All heavy atoms as TSV, in Angstrom:
chain	resi	resn	atom	element	x	y	z
A	1	MET	N	N	16.683	-11.666	0.588
A	1	MET	CA	C	15.380	-11.557	0.738
A	1	MET	C	C	14.976	-10.430	-0.329
A	1	MET	O	O	15.529	-9.435	-0.455
A	1	MET	CB	C	14.913	-11.051	2.161
A	1	MET	CG	C	13.496	-10.805	2.367
A	1	MET	SD	S	13.105	-10.440	4.031
A	1	MET	CE	C	12.948	-12.059	4.607
A	2	LEU	N	N	13.913	-10.754	-0.993
A	2	LEU	CA	C	13.384	-9.819	-2.107
A	2	LEU	C	C	13.094	-8.364	-1.668
A	2	LEU	O	O	13.526	-7.532	-2.355
A	2	LEU	CB	C	12.235	-10.499	-2.716
A	2	LEU	CG	C	11.593	-9.658	-3.988
A	2	LEU	CD1	C	12.698	-9.579	-5.145
A	2	LEU	CD2	C	10.261	-10.318	-4.382
A	3	ALA	N	N	12.487	-8.249	-0.494
A	3	ALA	CA	C	12.127	-6.895	-0.008
A	3	ALA	C	C	13.495	-6.009	0.241
A	3	ALA	O	O	13.516	-4.873	-0.136
A	3	ALA	CB	C	11.422	-6.890	1.324
A	4	LEU	N	N	14.470	-6.640	0.595
A	4	LEU	CA	C	15.778	-5.975	0.663
A	4	LEU	C	C	16.423	-5.678	-0.684
A	4	LEU	O	O	17.044	-4.581	-0.799
A	4	LEU	CB	C	16.722	-6.654	1.635
A	4	LEU	CG	C	16.211	-6.874	3.026
A	4	LEU	CD1	C	17.181	-7.830	3.750
A	4	LEU	CD2	C	16.167	-5.543	3.807
A	5	ASP	N	N	16.347	-6.608	-1.482
A	5	ASP	CA	C	16.976	-6.499	-2.868
A	5	ASP	C	C	16.280	-5.363	-3.591
A	5	ASP	O	O	16.960	-4.806	-4.471
A	5	ASP	CB	C	16.736	-7.816	-3.587
A	5	ASP	CG	C	17.602	-8.887	-3.034
A	5	ASP	OD1	O	18.453	-8.702	-2.290
A	5	ASP	OD2	O	17.266	-10.135	-3.446
A	6	VAL	N	N	14.995	-5.069	-3.424
A	6	VAL	CA	C	14.413	-3.952	-4.159
A	6	VAL	C	C	14.297	-2.549	-3.494
A	6	VAL	O	O	13.659	-1.726	-3.837
A	6	VAL	CB	C	12.943	-4.290	-4.588
A	6	VAL	CG1	C	12.874	-5.499	-5.503
A	6	VAL	CG2	C	12.021	-4.676	-3.430
A	7	GLY	N	N	15.114	-2.521	-2.327
A	7	GLY	CA	C	15.277	-1.169	-1.621
A	7	GLY	C	C	14.633	-1.096	-0.286
A	7	GLY	O	O	14.659	0.111	0.308
A	8	GLY	N	N	13.909	-2.161	0.220
A	8	GLY	CA	C	13.322	-2.026	1.547
A	8	GLY	C	C	14.449	-2.157	2.634
A	8	GLY	O	O	15.452	-2.639	2.382
A	9	SER	N	N	14.105	-1.495	3.698
A	9	SER	CA	C	15.122	-1.424	4.853
A	9	SER	C	C	14.806	-2.684	5.635
A	9	SER	O	O	13.810	-3.196	5.691
A	9	SER	CB	C	15.007	-0.156	5.633
A	9	SER	OG	O	13.783	-0.152	6.404
A	10	PRO	N	N	15.829	-3.064	6.459
A	10	PRO	CA	C	15.668	-4.217	7.411
A	10	PRO	C	C	14.484	-3.757	8.454
A	10	PRO	O	O	13.729	-4.715	8.764
A	10	PRO	CB	C	17.000	-4.201	8.103
A	10	PRO	CG	C	17.971	-3.664	7.097
A	10	PRO	CD	C	17.247	-2.692	6.354
A	11	GLU	N	N	14.336	-2.509	8.869
A	11	GLU	CA	C	13.243	-2.038	9.633
A	11	GLU	C	C	12.004	-2.299	9.094
A	11	GLU	O	O	11.010	-2.691	9.801
A	11	GLU	CB	C	13.570	-0.597	10.107
A	11	GLU	CG	C	14.660	-0.405	10.922
A	11	GLU	CD	C	15.988	-0.254	10.298
A	11	GLU	OE1	O	15.879	-0.190	8.880
A	11	GLU	OE2	O	17.117	-0.277	10.841
A	12	GLN	N	N	11.826	-1.924	7.847
A	12	GLN	CA	C	10.586	-2.150	7.072
A	12	GLN	C	C	10.267	-3.603	6.993
A	12	GLN	O	O	9.054	-4.062	7.149
A	12	GLN	CB	C	10.636	-1.600	5.660
A	12	GLN	CG	C	10.611	0.019	5.616
A	12	GLN	CD	C	10.893	0.670	4.334
A	12	GLN	OE1	O	11.729	0.019	3.431
A	12	GLN	NE2	N	10.327	1.724	4.065
A	13	VAL	N	N	11.175	-4.436	6.675
A	13	VAL	CA	C	10.931	-5.940	6.539
A	13	VAL	C	C	10.390	-6.464	7.879
A	13	VAL	O	O	9.601	-7.302	8.088
A	13	VAL	CB	C	12.188	-6.615	6.153
A	13	VAL	CG1	C	12.032	-8.191	6.171
A	13	VAL	CG2	C	12.486	-6.285	4.709
A	14	HIS	N	N	11.111	-6.046	9.001
A	14	HIS	CA	C	10.773	-6.487	10.418
A	14	HIS	C	C	9.338	-6.103	10.713
A	14	HIS	O	O	8.512	-6.795	11.252
A	14	HIS	CB	C	11.721	-6.106	11.361
A	14	HIS	CG	C	13.035	-6.671	11.421
A	14	HIS	ND1	N	13.258	-7.978	11.580
A	14	HIS	CD2	C	14.234	-6.115	10.987
A	14	HIS	CE1	C	14.528	-8.284	11.420
A	14	HIS	NE2	N	15.232	-7.148	11.041
A	15	ALA	N	N	9.011	-4.866	10.247
A	15	ALA	CA	C	7.549	-4.425	10.582
A	15	ALA	C	C	6.520	-5.157	9.757
A	15	ALA	O	O	5.644	-5.590	10.326
A	15	ALA	CB	C	7.490	-2.849	10.196
A	16	LEU	N	N	6.827	-5.464	8.576
A	16	LEU	CA	C	5.925	-6.319	7.714
A	16	LEU	C	C	5.768	-7.786	8.288
A	16	LEU	O	O	4.669	-8.160	8.452
A	16	LEU	CB	C	6.452	-6.400	6.231
A	16	LEU	CG	C	6.306	-4.884	5.372
A	16	LEU	CD1	C	7.021	-5.183	4.190
A	16	LEU	CD2	C	5.006	-4.705	5.265
A	17	LEU	N	N	6.876	-8.178	8.674
A	17	LEU	CA	C	6.813	-9.579	9.222
A	17	LEU	C	C	6.018	-9.718	10.486
A	17	LEU	O	O	5.465	-10.713	10.883
A	17	LEU	CB	C	8.216	-10.183	9.352
A	17	LEU	CG	C	8.990	-10.464	8.150
A	17	LEU	CD1	C	10.437	-10.921	8.384
A	17	LEU	CD2	C	8.264	-11.653	7.263
A	18	ALA	N	N	6.104	-8.543	11.319
A	18	ALA	CA	C	5.392	-8.493	12.579
A	18	ALA	C	C	3.870	-8.099	12.377
A	18	ALA	O	O	3.185	-8.005	13.350
A	18	ALA	CB	C	6.081	-7.567	13.494
A	19	GLY	N	N	3.538	-7.665	11.118
A	19	GLY	CA	C	2.054	-7.304	10.865
A	19	GLY	C	C	1.843	-5.791	11.217
A	19	GLY	O	O	0.722	-5.394	11.257
A	20	LEU	N	N	2.830	-5.056	11.274
A	20	LEU	CA	C	2.830	-3.732	11.596
A	20	LEU	C	C	3.100	-2.838	10.324
A	20	LEU	O	O	3.608	-3.277	9.243
A	20	LEU	CB	C	3.991	-3.298	12.656
A	20	LEU	CG	C	3.878	-4.032	13.769
A	20	LEU	CD1	C	5.255	-3.702	14.738
A	20	LEU	CD2	C	2.691	-3.811	14.658
A	21	GLU	N	N	2.617	-1.486	10.386
A	21	GLU	CA	C	2.773	-0.664	9.228
A	21	GLU	C	C	4.259	-0.247	9.200
A	21	GLU	O	O	4.715	0.374	10.292
A	21	GLU	CB	C	1.892	0.608	9.408
A	21	GLU	CG	C	1.981	1.562	8.183
A	21	GLU	CD	C	1.029	2.648	8.221
A	21	GLU	OE1	O	-0.005	2.507	9.041
A	21	GLU	OE2	O	1.265	3.598	7.513
A	22	PRO	N	N	4.858	-0.422	8.202
A	22	PRO	CA	C	6.155	-0.031	8.015
A	22	PRO	C	C	6.319	1.525	7.848
A	22	PRO	O	O	5.478	2.187	7.406
A	22	PRO	CB	C	6.816	-0.773	6.716
A	22	PRO	CG	C	5.536	-0.774	5.967
A	22	PRO	CD	C	4.359	-1.090	6.871
A	23	GLU	N	N	7.471	1.950	8.300
A	23	GLU	CA	C	7.711	3.456	8.167
A	23	GLU	C	C	8.205	3.787	6.674
A	23	GLU	O	O	9.271	3.148	6.285
A	23	GLU	CB	C	8.890	3.944	9.093
A	23	GLU	CG	C	8.971	5.442	9.173
A	23	GLU	CD	C	9.819	5.860	10.318
A	23	GLU	OE1	O	9.723	5.276	11.634
A	23	GLU	OE2	O	10.664	6.703	10.140
A	24	ILE	N	N	7.433	4.420	5.878
A	24	ILE	CA	C	7.741	4.759	4.641
A	24	ILE	C	C	7.731	6.135	4.334
A	24	ILE	O	O	6.798	6.852	4.597
A	24	ILE	CB	C	6.573	4.028	3.609
A	24	ILE	CG1	C	6.519	2.606	3.881
A	24	ILE	CG2	C	6.874	4.372	2.139
A	24	ILE	CD1	C	5.481	1.813	3.117
A	25	ASP	N	N	8.938	6.641	3.813
A	25	ASP	CA	C	9.073	8.076	3.610
A	25	ASP	C	C	8.315	8.631	2.329
A	25	ASP	O	O	7.823	9.711	2.402
A	25	ASP	CB	C	10.457	8.472	3.540
A	25	ASP	CG	C	11.156	8.237	4.845
A	25	ASP	OD1	O	10.795	8.298	5.822
A	25	ASP	OD2	O	12.385	7.817	4.738
A	26	ASP	N	N	8.266	7.885	1.360
A	26	ASP	CA	C	7.560	8.237	0.188
A	26	ASP	C	C	6.075	8.243	0.095
A	26	ASP	O	O	5.501	7.199	0.425
A	26	ASP	CB	C	8.071	7.304	-1.029
A	26	ASP	CG	C	7.674	7.688	-2.348
A	26	ASP	OD1	O	6.406	7.573	-2.684
A	26	ASP	OD2	O	8.331	8.410	-3.166
A	27	PRO	N	N	5.465	9.439	0.059
A	27	PRO	CA	C	4.019	9.457	0.113
A	27	PRO	C	C	3.255	8.528	-0.836
A	27	PRO	O	O	2.279	7.868	-0.499
A	27	PRO	CB	C	3.543	10.974	-0.206
A	27	PRO	CG	C	4.802	11.595	0.013
A	27	PRO	CD	C	6.088	10.724	-0.396
A	28	LEU	N	N	3.817	8.389	-1.997
A	28	LEU	CA	C	3.170	7.455	-3.095
A	28	LEU	C	C	3.256	6.063	-2.528
A	28	LEU	O	O	2.204	5.292	-2.598
A	28	LEU	CB	C	3.853	7.645	-4.430
A	28	LEU	CG	C	3.270	6.762	-5.438
A	28	LEU	CD1	C	2.125	7.428	-6.135
A	28	LEU	CD2	C	4.442	6.469	-6.549
A	29	GLU	N	N	4.419	5.626	-2.096
A	29	GLU	CA	C	4.536	4.294	-1.708
A	29	GLU	C	C	3.682	4.010	-0.339
A	29	GLU	O	O	3.196	2.946	-0.166
A	29	GLU	CB	C	6.020	3.880	-1.408
A	29	GLU	CG	C	6.919	3.848	-2.566
A	29	GLU	CD	C	8.330	3.564	-2.332
A	29	GLU	OE1	O	8.622	3.321	-1.181
A	29	GLU	OE2	O	9.151	3.728	-3.313
A	30	GLN	N	N	3.698	4.878	0.484
A	30	GLN	CA	C	2.875	4.897	1.730
A	30	GLN	C	C	1.354	4.689	1.387
A	30	GLN	O	O	0.702	3.830	1.951
A	30	GLN	CB	C	3.096	6.035	2.620
A	30	GLN	CG	C	2.340	5.818	3.957
A	30	GLN	CD	C	2.698	7.053	4.756
A	30	GLN	OE1	O	2.778	8.128	4.496
A	30	GLN	NE2	N	3.003	6.737	6.144
A	31	THR	N	N	0.948	5.536	0.441
A	31	THR	CA	C	-0.491	5.366	-0.002
A	31	THR	C	C	-0.818	4.035	-0.696
A	31	THR	O	O	-1.845	3.507	-0.308
A	31	THR	CB	C	-0.826	6.492	-0.884
A	31	THR	OG1	O	-0.623	7.782	-0.228
A	31	THR	CG2	C	-2.321	6.443	-1.335
A	32	VAL	N	N	0.150	3.486	-1.517
A	32	VAL	CA	C	0.025	2.149	-2.064
A	32	VAL	C	C	-0.108	1.163	-0.931
A	32	VAL	O	O	-0.930	0.206	-0.973
A	32	VAL	CB	C	0.988	1.927	-3.029
A	32	VAL	CG1	C	1.127	0.474	-3.483
A	32	VAL	CG2	C	0.960	2.801	-4.297
A	33	TRP	N	N	0.793	1.233	0.077
A	33	TRP	CA	C	0.794	0.283	1.080
A	33	TRP	C	C	-0.595	0.289	1.875
A	33	TRP	O	O	-1.125	-0.785	2.084
A	33	TRP	CB	C	1.972	0.397	2.112
A	33	TRP	CG	C	2.018	-0.691	3.040
A	33	TRP	CD1	C	2.671	-2.033	2.951
A	33	TRP	CD2	C	1.422	-0.750	4.349
A	33	TRP	NE1	N	2.453	-2.637	3.907
A	33	TRP	CE2	C	1.611	-1.976	4.869
A	33	TRP	CE3	C	0.674	0.185	5.108
A	33	TRP	CZ2	C	1.288	-2.385	6.138
A	33	TRP	CZ3	C	0.112	-0.220	6.244
A	33	TRP	CH2	C	0.459	-1.542	6.837
A	34	ARG	N	N	-0.895	1.456	2.312
A	34	ARG	CA	C	-2.071	1.663	3.191
A	34	ARG	C	C	-3.387	1.237	2.395
A	34	ARG	O	O	-4.241	0.587	2.944
A	34	ARG	CB	C	-2.228	3.126	3.700
A	34	ARG	CG	C	-1.260	3.453	4.706
A	34	ARG	CD	C	-1.500	4.806	5.188
A	34	ARG	NE	N	-0.558	5.044	6.323
A	34	ARG	CZ	C	-0.418	6.358	6.765
A	34	ARG	NH1	N	-0.980	7.276	6.292
A	34	ARG	NH2	N	0.357	6.401	7.915
A	35	THR	N	N	-3.385	1.553	1.116
A	35	THR	CA	C	-4.560	1.216	0.245
A	35	THR	C	C	-4.682	-0.391	0.144
A	35	THR	O	O	-5.721	-0.969	0.219
A	35	THR	CB	C	-4.566	1.868	-1.025
A	35	THR	OG1	O	-4.508	3.316	-0.912
A	35	THR	CG2	C	-5.788	1.704	-2.051
A	36	THR	N	N	-3.550	-0.896	-0.279
A	36	THR	CA	C	-3.410	-2.302	-0.456
A	36	THR	C	C	-3.902	-3.066	0.956
A	36	THR	O	O	-4.712	-3.985	0.952
A	36	THR	CB	C	-1.976	-2.804	-0.780
A	36	THR	OG1	O	-1.704	-2.049	-2.118
A	36	THR	CG2	C	-1.918	-4.294	-0.975
A	37	ARG	N	N	-3.315	-2.643	2.037
A	37	ARG	CA	C	-3.601	-3.280	3.318
A	37	ARG	C	C	-5.036	-3.233	3.636
A	37	ARG	O	O	-5.673	-4.198	4.128
A	37	ARG	CB	C	-2.715	-2.525	4.329
A	37	ARG	CG	C	-2.859	-3.203	5.741
A	37	ARG	CD	C	-1.956	-4.400	5.971
A	37	ARG	NE	N	-2.746	-5.579	5.689
A	37	ARG	CZ	C	-2.216	-6.825	5.410
A	37	ARG	NH1	N	-0.909	-6.896	5.347
A	37	ARG	NH2	N	-2.980	-7.800	5.178
A	38	ARG	N	N	-5.602	-2.091	3.405
A	38	ARG	CA	C	-7.002	-1.884	3.722
A	38	ARG	C	C	-7.951	-2.738	2.785
A	38	ARG	O	O	-8.921	-3.357	3.315
A	38	ARG	CB	C	-7.497	-0.159	3.698
A	38	ARG	CG	C	-8.842	-0.076	3.770
A	38	ARG	CD	C	-9.331	-0.220	5.103
A	38	ARG	NE	N	-10.748	0.170	5.261
A	38	ARG	CZ	C	-11.482	0.099	6.336
A	38	ARG	NH1	N	-10.951	-0.405	7.509
A	38	ARG	NH2	N	-12.747	0.351	6.411
A	39	LEU	N	N	-7.622	-2.689	1.582
A	39	LEU	CA	C	-8.504	-3.541	0.718
A	39	LEU	C	C	-8.317	-5.049	0.956
A	39	LEU	O	O	-9.312	-5.765	0.861
A	39	LEU	CB	C	-8.062	-3.255	-0.732
A	39	LEU	CG	C	-8.566	-1.896	-1.315
A	39	LEU	CD1	C	-7.909	-1.610	-2.660
A	39	LEU	CD2	C	-10.066	-1.913	-1.442
A	40	VAL	N	N	-7.165	-5.418	1.266
A	40	VAL	CA	C	-6.989	-6.904	1.699
A	40	VAL	C	C	-7.560	-7.236	2.953
A	40	VAL	O	O	-8.290	-8.299	3.083
A	40	VAL	CB	C	-5.382	-7.276	1.783
A	40	VAL	CG1	C	-5.253	-8.549	2.441
A	40	VAL	CG2	C	-4.742	-7.149	0.390
A	41	ASP	N	N	-7.639	-6.305	4.032
A	41	ASP	CA	C	-8.140	-6.551	5.250
A	41	ASP	C	C	-9.619	-6.312	5.284
A	41	ASP	O	O	-10.443	-7.155	5.875
A	41	ASP	CB	C	-7.628	-5.671	6.292
A	41	ASP	CG	C	-6.071	-6.063	6.732
A	41	ASP	OD1	O	-5.695	-7.156	6.302
A	41	ASP	OD2	O	-5.436	-5.166	7.290
A	42	ALA	N	N	-10.118	-5.371	4.634
A	42	ALA	CA	C	-11.623	-5.036	4.771
A	42	ALA	C	C	-12.393	-5.183	3.480
A	42	ALA	O	O	-13.660	-5.241	3.585
A	42	ALA	CB	C	-11.789	-3.446	5.322
A	43	GLY	N	N	-11.649	-5.276	2.389
A	43	GLY	CA	C	-12.377	-5.427	1.064
A	43	GLY	C	C	-12.950	-4.102	0.563
A	43	GLY	O	O	-13.622	-4.096	-0.438
A	44	ASP	N	N	-12.756	-2.982	1.151
A	44	ASP	CA	C	-13.276	-1.762	0.897
A	44	ASP	C	C	-12.446	-0.566	1.472
A	44	ASP	O	O	-11.755	-0.787	2.310
A	44	ASP	CB	C	-14.688	-1.628	1.424
A	44	ASP	CG	C	-15.540	-0.603	0.626
A	44	ASP	OD1	O	-15.052	0.054	-0.323
A	44	ASP	OD2	O	-16.649	-0.407	0.931
A	45	LEU	N	N	-12.665	0.673	0.906
A	45	LEU	CA	C	-11.986	1.801	1.405
A	45	LEU	C	C	-13.049	2.809	2.042
A	45	LEU	O	O	-14.244	2.750	1.493
A	45	LEU	CB	C	-11.226	2.558	0.364
A	45	LEU	CG	C	-10.096	1.890	-0.263
A	45	LEU	CD1	C	-9.586	2.708	-1.418
A	45	LEU	CD2	C	-8.991	1.566	0.622
A	46	THR	N	N	-12.790	3.472	3.083
A	46	THR	CA	C	-13.657	4.417	3.481
A	46	THR	C	C	-13.604	5.654	2.563
A	46	THR	O	O	-12.800	5.642	1.707
A	46	THR	CB	C	-13.257	5.061	4.972
A	46	THR	OG1	O	-11.969	5.693	4.786
A	46	THR	CG2	C	-13.161	3.898	5.978
A	47	ASP	N	N	-14.586	6.505	2.597
A	47	ASP	CA	C	-14.568	7.763	1.681
A	47	ASP	C	C	-13.250	8.486	1.801
A	47	ASP	O	O	-12.682	8.852	0.722
A	47	ASP	CB	C	-15.719	8.596	1.953
A	47	ASP	CG	C	-17.054	7.968	1.526
A	47	ASP	OD1	O	-17.027	7.070	0.728
A	47	ASP	OD2	O	-17.952	8.517	1.965
A	48	ASP	N	N	-12.745	8.725	3.012
A	48	ASP	CA	C	-11.439	9.412	3.273
A	48	ASP	C	C	-10.306	8.706	2.745
A	48	ASP	O	O	-9.409	9.259	2.098
A	48	ASP	CB	C	-11.214	9.669	4.653
A	48	ASP	CG	C	-12.147	10.696	5.409
A	48	ASP	OD1	O	-12.857	11.505	4.557
A	48	ASP	OD2	O	-12.379	10.763	6.542
A	49	GLU	N	N	-10.291	7.370	2.875
A	49	GLU	CA	C	-9.175	6.528	2.271
A	49	GLU	C	C	-9.270	6.564	0.696
A	49	GLU	O	O	-8.091	6.807	0.105
A	49	GLU	CB	C	-9.172	5.165	2.787
A	49	GLU	CG	C	-8.962	4.883	4.261
A	49	GLU	CD	C	-9.405	3.623	4.856
A	49	GLU	OE1	O	-10.334	3.006	4.321
A	49	GLU	OE2	O	-8.817	3.274	5.903
A	50	TYR	N	N	-10.401	6.463	0.261
A	50	TYR	CA	C	-10.472	6.580	-1.230
A	50	TYR	C	C	-9.967	7.891	-1.738
A	50	TYR	O	O	-9.281	8.107	-2.628
A	50	TYR	CB	C	-11.905	6.235	-1.587
A	50	TYR	CG	C	-12.091	6.545	-3.162
A	50	TYR	CD1	C	-11.772	5.427	-4.091
A	50	TYR	CD2	C	-12.518	7.743	-3.738
A	50	TYR	CE1	C	-11.981	5.488	-5.429
A	50	TYR	CE2	C	-12.723	7.925	-5.065
A	50	TYR	CZ	C	-12.418	6.680	-6.010
A	50	TYR	OH	O	-12.512	6.981	-7.223
A	51	ASP	N	N	-10.521	9.012	-1.080
A	51	ASP	CA	C	-10.104	10.421	-1.484
A	51	ASP	C	C	-8.654	10.577	-1.355
A	51	ASP	O	O	-8.057	11.091	-2.392
A	51	ASP	CB	C	-10.750	11.431	-0.695
A	51	ASP	CG	C	-12.188	11.467	-0.854
A	51	ASP	OD1	O	-12.843	11.004	-1.901
A	51	ASP	OD2	O	-13.040	12.052	0.118
A	52	GLU	N	N	-7.892	9.994	-0.334
A	52	GLU	CA	C	-6.388	10.135	-0.352
A	52	GLU	C	C	-5.877	9.387	-1.367
A	52	GLU	O	O	-4.863	9.836	-2.098
A	52	GLU	CB	C	-5.935	9.672	1.009
A	52	GLU	CG	C	-4.483	9.697	1.120
A	52	GLU	CD	C	-3.845	9.125	2.270
A	52	GLU	OE1	O	-4.666	8.547	3.113
A	52	GLU	OE2	O	-2.697	9.170	2.553
A	53	ALA	N	N	-6.242	8.081	-1.611
A	53	ALA	CA	C	-5.725	7.325	-2.672
A	53	ALA	C	C	-5.768	8.012	-4.129
A	53	ALA	O	O	-4.968	7.873	-4.844
A	53	ALA	CB	C	-6.270	5.848	-2.623
A	54	TYR	N	N	-6.986	8.502	-4.291
A	54	TYR	CA	C	-7.366	9.156	-5.565
A	54	TYR	C	C	-6.407	10.336	-5.717
A	54	TYR	O	O	-5.845	10.637	-6.915
A	54	TYR	CB	C	-8.763	9.545	-5.681
A	54	TYR	CG	C	-9.192	10.033	-6.960
A	54	TYR	CD1	C	-9.777	9.077	-7.940
A	54	TYR	CD2	C	-9.230	11.278	-7.403
A	54	TYR	CE1	C	-10.248	9.481	-9.138
A	54	TYR	CE2	C	-9.630	11.778	-8.532
A	54	TYR	CZ	C	-10.088	10.876	-9.551
A	54	TYR	OH	O	-10.618	11.228	-10.768
A	55	ARG	N	N	-6.338	11.071	-4.744
A	55	ARG	CA	C	-5.496	12.326	-4.745
A	55	ARG	C	C	-3.946	11.985	-4.993
A	55	ARG	O	O	-3.441	12.661	-5.778
A	55	ARG	CB	C	-5.660	13.191	-3.527
A	55	ARG	CG	C	-4.878	14.482	-3.447
A	55	ARG	CD	C	-5.127	15.289	-2.093
A	55	ARG	NE	N	-4.732	14.388	-0.872
A	55	ARG	CZ	C	-3.506	14.119	-0.508
A	55	ARG	NH1	N	-2.503	14.503	-1.198
A	55	ARG	NH2	N	-3.376	13.449	0.510
A	56	VAL	N	N	-3.445	11.027	-4.347
A	56	VAL	CA	C	-1.997	10.830	-4.472
A	56	VAL	C	C	-1.748	9.948	-5.748
A	56	VAL	O	O	-0.788	10.249	-6.320
A	56	VAL	CB	C	-1.621	9.988	-3.148
A	56	VAL	CG1	C	-0.143	9.607	-3.197
A	56	VAL	CG2	C	-1.752	10.916	-1.853
A	57	LEU	N	N	-2.608	9.028	-5.962
A	57	LEU	CA	C	-2.311	7.979	-7.053
A	57	LEU	C	C	-2.663	8.391	-8.363
A	57	LEU	O	O	-2.280	8.141	-9.388
A	57	LEU	CB	C	-2.754	6.662	-6.694
A	57	LEU	CG	C	-2.269	5.936	-5.452
A	57	LEU	CD1	C	-2.926	4.597	-5.211
A	57	LEU	CD2	C	-0.796	5.888	-5.462
A	58	GLY	N	N	-3.873	9.093	-8.413
A	58	GLY	CA	C	-4.625	9.406	-9.538
A	58	GLY	C	C	-5.473	8.345	-10.041
A	58	GLY	O	O	-5.331	7.144	-9.472
A	59	PRO	N	N	-6.396	8.628	-10.765
A	59	PRO	CA	C	-7.485	7.674	-11.159
A	59	PRO	C	C	-6.908	6.328	-11.848
A	59	PRO	O	O	-7.371	5.296	-11.626
A	59	PRO	CB	C	-8.495	8.430	-11.985
A	59	PRO	CG	C	-7.777	9.617	-12.536
A	59	PRO	CD	C	-6.713	9.931	-11.523
A	60	SER	N	N	-6.077	6.544	-12.780
A	60	SER	CA	C	-5.505	5.513	-13.596
A	60	SER	C	C	-4.763	4.444	-12.625
A	60	SER	O	O	-4.887	3.304	-12.730
A	60	SER	CB	C	-4.653	5.949	-14.612
A	60	SER	OG	O	-4.059	4.842	-15.394
A	61	ALA	N	N	-3.729	4.967	-11.860
A	61	ALA	CA	C	-2.925	4.180	-10.949
A	61	ALA	C	C	-3.855	3.502	-9.885
A	61	ALA	O	O	-3.612	2.340	-9.511
A	61	ALA	CB	C	-1.891	4.906	-10.302
A	62	LEU	N	N	-4.789	4.193	-9.371
A	62	LEU	CA	C	-5.797	3.676	-8.388
A	62	LEU	C	C	-6.589	2.498	-9.081
A	62	LEU	O	O	-6.662	1.507	-8.407
A	62	LEU	CB	C	-6.828	4.684	-7.856
A	62	LEU	CG	C	-7.694	4.193	-6.783
A	62	LEU	CD1	C	-7.012	3.529	-5.565
A	62	LEU	CD2	C	-8.567	5.396	-6.379
A	63	PHE	N	N	-7.019	2.652	-10.200
A	63	PHE	CA	C	-7.703	1.597	-10.908
A	63	PHE	C	C	-6.863	0.308	-11.031
A	63	PHE	O	O	-7.248	-0.737	-10.831
A	63	PHE	CB	C	-8.172	2.070	-12.223
A	63	PHE	CG	C	-8.834	0.959	-13.115
A	63	PHE	CD1	C	-10.079	0.557	-12.947
A	63	PHE	CD2	C	-8.042	0.294	-14.093
A	63	PHE	CE1	C	-10.551	-0.486	-13.729
A	63	PHE	CE2	C	-8.603	-0.656	-14.880
A	63	PHE	CZ	C	-9.914	-1.132	-14.689
A	64	ASP	N	N	-5.575	0.658	-11.557
A	64	ASP	CA	C	-4.675	-0.387	-11.670
A	64	ASP	C	C	-4.309	-1.165	-10.448
A	64	ASP	O	O	-4.346	-2.444	-10.338
A	64	ASP	CB	C	-3.280	0.047	-12.347
A	64	ASP	CG	C	-3.417	0.515	-13.932
A	64	ASP	OD1	O	-4.358	0.253	-14.451
A	64	ASP	OD2	O	-2.598	1.306	-14.122
A	65	LEU	N	N	-4.208	-0.402	-9.327
A	65	LEU	CA	C	-3.839	-0.997	-8.125
A	65	LEU	C	C	-4.955	-1.832	-7.580
A	65	LEU	O	O	-4.745	-3.073	-7.136
A	65	LEU	CB	C	-3.464	0.087	-7.025
A	65	LEU	CG	C	-3.214	-0.517	-5.654
A	65	LEU	CD1	C	-1.987	-1.321	-5.634
A	65	LEU	CD2	C	-3.053	0.715	-4.650
A	66	THR	N	N	-6.275	-1.375	-7.620
A	66	THR	CA	C	-7.296	-2.200	-7.166
A	66	THR	C	C	-7.675	-3.432	-7.938
A	66	THR	O	O	-8.031	-4.418	-7.622
A	66	THR	CB	C	-8.712	-1.313	-7.159
A	66	THR	OG1	O	-9.039	-0.714	-8.348
A	66	THR	CG2	C	-8.504	-0.136	-6.038
A	67	THR	N	N	-7.360	-3.260	-9.330
A	67	THR	CA	C	-7.611	-4.370	-10.304
A	67	THR	C	C	-6.484	-5.429	-9.803
A	67	THR	O	O	-6.823	-6.744	-9.923
A	67	THR	CB	C	-7.297	-3.918	-11.710
A	67	THR	OG1	O	-8.450	-2.942	-11.991
A	67	THR	CG2	C	-7.445	-5.174	-12.702
A	68	LEU	N	N	-5.370	-5.073	-9.691
A	68	LEU	CA	C	-4.210	-6.030	-9.307
A	68	LEU	C	C	-4.581	-6.604	-8.020
A	68	LEU	O	O	-4.407	-7.948	-7.911
A	68	LEU	CB	C	-2.825	-5.264	-9.209
A	68	LEU	CG	C	-1.598	-6.103	-8.927
A	68	LEU	CD1	C	-1.424	-7.129	-10.018
A	68	LEU	CD2	C	-0.436	-5.253	-8.804
A	69	ILE	N	N	-4.880	-5.916	-7.121
A	69	ILE	CA	C	-5.292	-6.465	-5.761
A	69	ILE	C	C	-6.493	-7.532	-5.900
A	69	ILE	O	O	-6.456	-8.594	-5.365
A	69	ILE	CB	C	-5.616	-5.408	-4.766
A	69	ILE	CG1	C	-4.379	-4.671	-4.316
A	69	ILE	CG2	C	-6.211	-5.967	-3.438
A	69	ILE	CD1	C	-4.605	-3.305	-3.691
A	70	GLY	N	N	-7.446	-7.064	-6.694
A	70	GLY	CA	C	-8.590	-7.994	-6.902
A	70	GLY	C	C	-8.176	-9.244	-7.583
A	70	GLY	O	O	-8.830	-10.325	-7.445
A	71	HIS	N	N	-7.370	-9.139	-8.517
A	71	HIS	CA	C	-6.934	-10.288	-9.300
A	71	HIS	C	C	-6.196	-11.359	-8.351
A	71	HIS	O	O	-6.469	-12.588	-8.552
A	71	HIS	CB	C	-5.921	-9.896	-10.359
A	71	HIS	CG	C	-5.372	-10.959	-11.241
A	71	HIS	ND1	N	-6.207	-11.734	-12.136
A	71	HIS	CD2	C	-4.136	-11.690	-11.159
A	71	HIS	CE1	C	-5.450	-12.684	-12.738
A	71	HIS	NE2	N	-4.253	-12.665	-12.163
A	72	TYR	N	N	-5.447	-10.902	-7.449
A	72	TYR	CA	C	-4.763	-11.912	-6.455
A	72	TYR	C	C	-5.444	-12.123	-5.306
A	72	TYR	O	O	-5.353	-12.861	-4.476
A	72	TYR	CB	C	-3.280	-11.371	-6.281
A	72	TYR	CG	C	-2.422	-11.382	-7.574
A	72	TYR	CD1	C	-2.301	-10.428	-8.282
A	72	TYR	CD2	C	-1.969	-12.691	-7.915
A	72	TYR	CE1	C	-1.475	-10.494	-9.546
A	72	TYR	CE2	C	-1.210	-12.844	-9.071
A	72	TYR	CZ	C	-0.993	-11.653	-9.922
A	72	TYR	OH	O	-0.197	-11.959	-11.004
């Protein structure tokens, strides 16, 4: 399974398959997951979610992430 091949744990895979938030230790990866999930589910971020994503990812990476999500 690709998720395991790139470093995901079995617990993270099970959480994702169950539609739950996986336990992610890395703050950057956690912010990417939460931002992606929110944009896919709601199509928008709250001000607090945007502020966190901007702070953790920076403007360039946040732009790249939202562009990539919007593309797919």
